[in-house]
C-alpha positions as CSV (number, residue, x, y, z in Angstrom):
1,M,-44.8,170.1,-50.8
2,S,-44.3,167.9,-47.8
3,Q,-44.3,164.1,-48.3
4,E,-47.6,163.9,-46.4
5,H,-49.1,166.4,-48.8
6,R,-47.7,164.4,-51.7
7,L,-49.2,161.2,-50.2
8,C,-52.6,162.8,-50.1
9,A,-52.2,164.1,-53.6
10,E,-51.1,160.8,-55.0
11,I,-54.0,158.8,-53.4
12,Y,-56.5,161.5,-54.4
13,A,-55.3,161.4,-58.0
14,R,-55.8,157.7,-58.1
15,L,-59.4,158.0,-56.7
16,F,-60.4,161.2,-58.5
17,S,-62.5,159.6,-61.3
18,H,-64.6,157.7,-58.7
19,V,-65.3,160.8,-56.5
20,D,-68.8,162.2,-56.5
21,Q,-68.0,165.9,-57.2
22,S,-71.4,167.0,-56.0
23,K,-70.6,165.9,-52.4
24,R,-68.4,167.5,-49.8
25,I,-64.7,167.1,-50.6
26,A,-62.2,168.1,-48.0
27,I,-58.4,167.7,-48.4
28,S,-56.5,168.9,-45.4
29,P,-53.1,167.2,-44.9
30,D,-51.9,170.1,-42.7
31,G,-54.8,169.7,-40.3
32,K,-55.9,173.3,-40.6
33,A,-59.2,172.9,-42.3
34,H,-62.6,172.5,-40.6
35,L,-65.7,170.9,-41.9
36,P,-68.9,172.9,-41.7
37,G,-70.7,172.0,-38.4
38,F,-67.5,170.6,-36.8
39,P,-65.4,173.8,-36.1
40,N,-63.5,172.4,-33.1
41,L,-62.7,168.9,-34.2
42,P,-59.7,167.8,-36.1
43,I,-60.6,166.3,-39.5
44,P,-58.9,163.5,-41.4
45,D,-56.6,164.5,-44.3
46,L,-59.1,163.3,-47.0
47,C,-62.9,163.4,-46.7
48,I,-64.4,162.2,-50.0
49,T,-67.5,160.4,-51.3
50,F,-67.5,157.9,-54.0
51,K,-70.4,157.7,-56.5
52,G,-73.2,155.8,-54.8
53,K,-71.4,155.5,-51.5
54,A,-71.1,157.3,-48.2
55,E,-68.4,159.7,-47.3
56,Q,-65.0,158.1,-46.6
57,R,-62.5,159.8,-44.2
58,I,-58.8,158.8,-44.6
59,E,-56.0,160.0,-42.3
60,A,-52.6,159.9,-44.0
61,K,-49.4,159.4,-41.9
62,L,-45.8,158.8,-42.7
63,L,-43.8,156.3,-40.7
64,E,-41.1,158.0,-38.7
65,D,-38.7,155.1,-38.0
66,E,-38.1,151.4,-38.5
67,L,-41.5,151.0,-40.2
68,R,-43.3,151.2,-36.9
69,R,-44.2,154.6,-35.5
70,I,-46.4,157.5,-36.5
71,K,-47.0,160.8,-34.8
72,I,-50.6,161.5,-33.7
73,Q,-51.5,164.9,-32.3
74,P,-53.1,164.9,-28.8
75,N,-56.4,166.3,-30.2
76,Q,-56.5,163.5,-32.7
77,R,-56.1,160.9,-30.0
78,T,-58.7,162.6,-27.8
79,H,-61.4,163.0,-30.4
80,W,-60.7,160.0,-32.7
81,F,-60.3,157.5,-30.0
82,N,-64.1,157.7,-29.6
83,A,-65.5,155.8,-32.7
84,D,-68.8,157.8,-32.3
85,C,-67.1,161.0,-33.3
86,E,-68.6,162.1,-36.5
87,V,-65.3,163.0,-38.1
88,T,-63.3,159.9,-37.1
89,P,-61.3,158.4,-40.0
90,H,-62.5,155.2,-41.5
91,F,-59.0,154.3,-42.7
92,W,-55.5,155.3,-41.9
93,L,-53.1,155.4,-44.9
94,I,-49.6,154.8,-43.6
95,A,-46.6,155.1,-45.9
96,T,-42.8,155.3,-45.8
97,T,-41.3,158.7,-46.5
98,S,-40.4,157.5,-50.0
99,L,-44.1,156.4,-50.6
100,D,-42.9,153.1,-51.9
101,Q,-44.4,151.0,-49.1
102,C,-48.0,151.6,-47.9
103,W,-50.5,150.1,-45.5
104,L,-54.2,150.8,-45.1
105,L,-55.4,150.3,-41.5
106,D,-58.9,150.5,-40.3
107,H,-59.7,152.9,-37.5
108,E,-60.3,150.1,-35.0
109,F,-56.8,148.8,-35.4
110,V,-55.3,152.3,-34.8
111,S,-57.7,153.0,-32.0
112,E,-56.6,149.9,-30.1
113,R,-53.0,151.3,-30.2
114,M,-54.2,154.7,-29.1
115,A,-56.0,153.3,-26.0
116,T,-53.0,153.8,-23.7
117,K,-51.9,157.1,-25.2
118,I,-54.9,159.4,-24.8
119,G,-53.8,163.0,-24.4
120,E,-50.0,162.2,-24.8
121,N,-47.9,163.8,-27.5
122,I,-45.7,160.9,-28.3
123,K,-45.2,158.6,-31.3
124,L,-47.6,155.7,-31.7
125,N,-46.0,152.3,-32.4
126,L,-48.4,150.5,-34.8
127,W,-46.8,147.1,-34.6
128,P,-45.2,146.9,-31.1
129,N,-45.1,143.1,-30.8
130,M,-45.2,141.9,-34.3
131,K,-43.7,142.2,-37.7
132,P,-45.4,144.8,-39.9
133,P,-47.8,143.3,-42.4
134,K,-46.7,143.1,-46.1
135,A,-46.6,146.6,-47.7
136,K,-48.7,147.5,-50.7
137,S,-48.3,150.1,-53.5
138,L,-50.4,153.2,-53.8
139,D,-52.2,151.6,-56.7
140,E,-53.1,148.5,-54.6
141,I,-54.2,150.7,-51.7
142,S,-56.5,152.9,-53.9
143,S,-58.1,149.8,-55.3
144,F,-58.7,148.5,-51.9
145,I,-60.2,151.8,-50.7
146,L,-62.6,151.7,-53.6
147,S,-63.7,148.1,-52.9
148,Q,-64.2,148.7,-49.2
149,S,-66.0,152.0,-49.3
150,I,-69.2,151.9,-47.3
151,P,-72.5,151.8,-49.4
152,V,-74.8,154.7,-48.7
153,E,-77.7,152.4,-47.8
154,I,-75.7,151.1,-44.7
155,I,-74.9,154.3,-42.9
156,G,-77.3,156.8,-44.5
157,E,-77.0,159.7,-46.9
158,G,-76.3,162.3,-44.2
159,K,-73.1,160.8,-42.7
């Protein structure tokens, strides 16, 4: 199991009891899965719905060096840079390879960094001109995901 797979497994285990098992669940840390109706689009690593909430899409990435850079595939940059894409992640779960330091970033933050890198296959520096924010544990991150999940009433049942 790769560390990115382990990261997805660890966060899903912490969220499992809150997941609506009657809704679509997609876990694809290797990027090979496709959601029905979206065969040509990359999907985030976790697509889950919490009870009484709308689907949440979470992309998991490991920091590659100096707590700053992640690798994003060109098709992820191309499709996910557009916030209107129906499979764009809501959150980006970033962790060190040891999984002891984690950050949860909203898509807008990452999208701003992607703005100059569309179509390029290079690493994305998340914090180019500032110190990284204080890291959290996986338990703290999972609690935050649960508290920030989007209510169904706001974006509608079908999303």
